N, C-alpha and C positions, 0 to 999 in steps of 0.2 A: 117551316119556312117563314112564317109571319114573325116568329120570335127573333129570327136573324135580321129581318128587316127593321124591327123595332130596336134591336141592339145597335145596328148600323146607324140609325137615326140618332140615337142617344150619343154615340161616339162622335158623329159629325157635329152635333150641337155642342158637345163638350170641347171639341177641337176649335170650333168657331169662337166660343167664349174665351178660350185661352188665347187665341190669336188676337182678339179684340183687346184683351187686357194688356198683352205685350205691346200692341200698337199705341195704346193709351199711355203706357209708361215710356215708350220710345220717343214720342213726340216732344215732351218737355226736355228730355235728355239731349236730343239733337238741337233744340232751340237754345239750350244753355251753352253748349259748346260752340255754336255758331256765333253767339253774342259775346263770348268770353274775349276780353281784350288781347290777351296773350294766347293766340290760337296755335300754340305749338304742341297741343295735346295730341297724344296718340292713343287711340282706343283699339285694343286688339280683340279679336273675336276668335274663339276656338270652337271647333265642333266637339260635341259631347263624345267622350271616349278616345279622343286623339291625345297622345302623350308627346311631350317635348323630349325627344331622344337625347338632345344635348345635355340635359340635366343628368341623365343616367351615365353618359360617357364620362362626364366630369367627376362623378362620384366614384368611378372605378379606378 
């Protein structure tokens, strides 16, 4: 039981470190696009594992 708790703590710490890294990278990116004079940029975000079905229907 104790080893499971230790594993859980390690996983939580690793997740938090990854989250902090992402936030540190996100902040300058957001600031850059907010200050960009031509603010017509579009940034798309996809979920991991989600496919764009239109690409496959065009190929067929």
